[in-house]
N, C-alpha and C positions, 0 to 999 in steps of 0.2 A: 088262847086257842092256837092250835097247831095247824099247820098247812103242808100238804106234800104236793109238789107240782109234777104233772107228767112231763117228761123230757125224753126225747130220742137218743139212745146210745149211739154215739158216731165213731168212737175209738175205744179200743179195749187192750189193756196191758195187765195181765194177771188179776190182782184184785182191785185195780183202779181203772176207771174208765172216764171219757169225756162225753158228757150229755149236752144236748142243745135244744133251745126253744127260742124261736124268732131271732135266730142268728146269734144268740148269746150262748157261749159255751162255758161250762163249769166242770171242774174235775170232781168226780164222785166215787165214794167207796162202794165196791160191790161185794164187800164181805158178807152182807146179809142177803144178797141175791147172786150167788156165784154161777147160777145157770143162765144169767143174762148174756145176751149176744149183740153184736153190732146190729142196728136196725130195730131192736126192741124198744118199747116204751117202758120207762122205769119212773116209778113215783120217787121224787127226791125230796127229802127233809133233812135239813142241817148237814147237807154234804153227803148224805147216805142214801143209797137206793134201797128203799124199805119194801118195794113190791113191783110187780110186773102188772101192766095193763094192756088191753089190745088197742089197737090204732083207733077204733071208733070211740071207744070210751075216753082215750086221752084228748081226742079232737072235742068231744062233747064237753069234757072238763075245762079244757083251755078256753072254749067259747064262752062258757059261764064266767070263768075268771076275768075274760076281757070284758064281758058285760058289766060285771061289778066295778071294774077299774073305771070304765066310761062313765057310770052312774057317779062314782065317787068324784070325778072331774067336774060334774054338774053342780056339786055342793058348794 
C-alpha cells in the first residue's frame, strides 16, 4: 500500500522545496509539481510532491491519519 501525506510547502528553490507537517520538515522534489508555490499543500510520497490539494482537504486527510495513528496506539 502506498501513502501520500499532505504537507505545506514552506521553502522553494527551483525544483526542490521544504515541506512541513506538525513541525517536521522534509526536502521534497517538485519536478512533478513545478507550479507549486510556498504556502501550497502538496501530497508527498517517497520524497516527491505528486499532487496539490487545498487546505481543507489537507486538514481533513491529516485528521484521519491522526485518528488511525491513535487507534493503532490502542492495540
